[in-house]
VEXMI-892469 format. One record per residue (C-alpha): residue in one letter; y, z, x. Coordinates in steps of 0.05 Angstrom, whole numbers, plus 5000, padded with zeros to 4 digits. Layout:
% VEXMI-892469
AYZX;...
//
This chain:
% VEXMI-892469
M595356995654;K595357385588;T598456785553;L592956325581;T587556815561;A590256855490;L590756105486;A583556025509;A581256525459;G584956165404;I581855495423;L574855815424;V575956095354;A578255415329;L572255075358;V567555575327;M570855455260;L569554705267;V562054805277;P558554845208;P554355465198;P546755355196;A544155205127;I541355825093;G533955775081;Q533255095114;E526254925137;T522154325157;L517253925115;T512453535158;I509152915128;G503152625164;Q500351925167;A493851625195;L494950875195;P492750215226;L498750095271;S495349575315;G490249025305;P489048545246;A490549065193;A497049305225;S501549025170;W498349525122;G500250105167;V506749935202;G510449825136;Q508150495108;M510850845170;R517450475167;F518650635093;L517351375107;E522451335163;M527551035115;I526251565062;E526552115114;E533251885140;E536151835070;I533652525048;N535852865112;A542752545108;K543652895041;G541553565070;G534153535056;L529853674996;N531754254950;V525054594935;G525355264900;G532255424927;K530555244999;R532754635037;Y527454245074;L529153725126;M523553205132;K519753025194;H514052515198;I508252465247;S504651795246;Y498251655285;D494750985296;H487551055272;K485950345298;V480950245240;D476150665280;M472251225246;D472151705305;T479551605315;V481451715243;I477552375240;K480752595305;V487952455284;T486952735214;N484353375244;K490353395290;L495153305231;V491753855190;F490154375242;E495154265298;H501254035258;K499354435195;V501053865147;K499453935073;F501553225056;I498752595087;F502351995057;G499351375088;C492651075105;A489450385098;V482450085101;G477250415055;A472350655108;T477851035145;C480051365080;R473051615068;A472851905138;A479752225130;Q477552545064;T472352955100;V478253325130;T483553295076;G479053475017;P476254145040;N483054365067;G487254245004;V491453685033;M494753184986;F492852485009;S495951834986;F493351165012;V492850424999;C485350405014;W480250094966;G473750394942;K471950684874;E469351334903;L475951484937;L478751744870;S472752144845;K473152834813;D471353134881;V478152934910;P483453134858;L489153124909;N488052394926;F492551844900;R491851094909;A499050844915;E497850124895;H492949684857;S485649574876;P480949024852;W478749444794;E485749404764;V487648684780;S481348254789;D480448134714;P487447874699;Y487547524766;F481347114753;R483346974681;A489746664708;V486146264762;K481245994710;K487045744668;I489745364728;Y482745094747;P479045054680;N473444634711;A471945144767;K464745384762;T462945674830;F466146074886;V464146404951;T466747074977;I467647315048;S469948025062;P469348595113;N462748965119;D465249655096;T467350045035;S473649665019;G470148995033;W464249134987;D468749424932;G473548834933;A468148304933;K464148644878;G470448704835;D472047974845;I464847754830;A464748154765;A471547894743;A469847164760;K463347214721;K467147414658;V470946744659;G464946324676;I465646264752;T459146434789;C458846704860;V454046264900;A454946614968;E456947334984;E458347445059;Y460748045098;Y463248085170;E464848625221;R472248755228;A472448565302;Q469747865287;E474247265303;D469646655300;F467746475228;H465545755238;G458245925230;V458746325166;L463945855137;G459445255151;R453845615115;I457845795053;L461745135049;A454944785046;K454545084976;K460544634957;P464445194922;D470245044877;I474045644905;I473846074968;D475246824959;L477747215019;A476947864980;T479448455023;S480348095089;P486348365128;M492147915145;G490347725216;T483047605200;G484647235136;G489046765175;L483246605221;I478546475162;L483646015129;K484745635194;Q477445545209;A475745345137;Y481244815142;E478344575208;L471644495174;G474744045121;Y475844525062;R481944325020;G480544684954;P483945304925;K483445984958;V484046664924;W485647294962;I485747944924;A488148314986;G493047775009;T498748275012;L502747915065;P501147165068;P506847005117;A503047395170;A496746985157;I500646335156;K503046475226;V495646455246;C493045885203;G499145445190;P501945245122;E496944675111;A491045155113;A494545635065;E496145105013;D493945314942;L492746034963;Y493246484902;N495247214908;A495447794859;L498648294907;Y504247894938;W510047514908;D517047254922;Y521047894918;Y527447504909;G524447044856;K523747044781;Y519347654772;T522848214809;T527848774798;P534848884828;E532149514863;L526449114894;R531048574920;A535649094951;L529949484982;V526548875012;K533148615039;K534649285071;Y527749305103;E528048585128;E535048655157;R532949295194;Y526049085220;K526748325222;E519848245188;P517448115117;V515048675072;D507548775059;Y506248914985;V501949534996;T507649875033;L511949804970;G506550184932;Q506650744983;Y514350754981;S514050834905;F508951384910;M512951774962;R519151744919;A515152014861;A512052564904;F518652804934;S521752814865;A515853214839;M516753724895;E523853864874;R522153884799;A516254354810;G520154794859;T514154864905;L510354534962;D503654744935;P499654084936;V496054254871;K502454384833;V505853784864;A500053334843;D500653574771;A508153484773;I507452764797;V503352574735;A507752994689;G513952614710;Q511351914697;P512651354686;Y517651264742;N522950734750;S520750434816;P522849804853;L516249504828;G518149654756;P515150214714;Y510350604759;M505051104736;F498151374749;G492051284705;M484851044703;A482051754700;K476151564657;F474250964700;Y474351364766;G471451994736;G477052444761;K484352554744;P489652014734;R490851824806;Q490851064807;A497650724811;L499450224757;H505449764755;P506949044735;M502248534769;V505147864792;L500947234807;S503546774861;V501346154899;I503045864967;K505845154964;G508544825027;G508345485063;K512745825010;T511046334957;I512046144884;N511646654829;L507446414769;G507246994720;Y505847734710;D501648214669;L501248954653;H495049394656;E493149634586;E494650374604;L501550194630;R502949754569;A501150344525;K506650744560;V512250234566;G510649734510;D512549014520;W516449134584;K519448524618;F522548374686;P530148324680;E532847614676;
//
């Protein structure tokens, strides 16, 4: 009996030795998200959530973030705001007051961002998003970051490129959601087109729940436009607009400043309706204008989730990488100090190429607008073809005559 007792004690000691001791000073960093995870705008939200999952797994596998000598394992909480104002306020309040988050990395659709800011702003929460609207980066919200381009950064080079392709184009019509991001996107496109001699002859806005566009399309196509602009229409709705415009006989070029995932729209409209669709925020990530890091990241995502990558989610991925790096460099989780460290560490080498924040003078606040190489693409036969790229003047001033690797 004594021998068995001693043997059991020895086994117990051995087992205890095999169990690693708890990490000293290890805590949890919770990242919140308020996203469209359902409905026509879901591609803008689901991808942001998935990329945060991927980053979280990678960081935790390495033992967490090292911030000021403490190790922080990451945990994310993602809510579906359903592009509904009451819902976004409800879930943002839940993130801030129930879950005590100080960092919300993920939101889409301008009107929901404005609603979320009523909670994040007064409570010192850092907020990154892919929403559009000039006022979203004002001096009143210094902890806000837009993680990807908006029309105010890309509309000018976009329409200059389109004009070169269609030098005889004189008129266009725009159709966009009836909210902050819709107005901002359409106005940016109208201003950019005017600079190259293309006049807007019809400016239409629709409610996000709308599905039948035959009436409004019939009205604007009667203007005989050279180009149709889908402005900030989400993927599902844009697919319906393309399909119904094709049914009404339109065969001309289409431009879509928010066409961040055309394959999703093509599933709705078919390749014929998407022919000659030009995009400034989506391109062939395996094509001519890409980076090895981008190819690898997109491949990893597609193999894991069996779906294509939406451009705006790559912007959020790049932002989150910059933010987590800044937390470690700054040695703090104070959102104000982290925000300063993000800008101090730029430009970053991201999968999208050089990635930085600027446009402080334009937005009237701090440098919080993401800038990276812009690629123009077109849909031909249902496939995406890369045509060329450009750099914003502020980014060019930082990185010079940067080029995609051959």
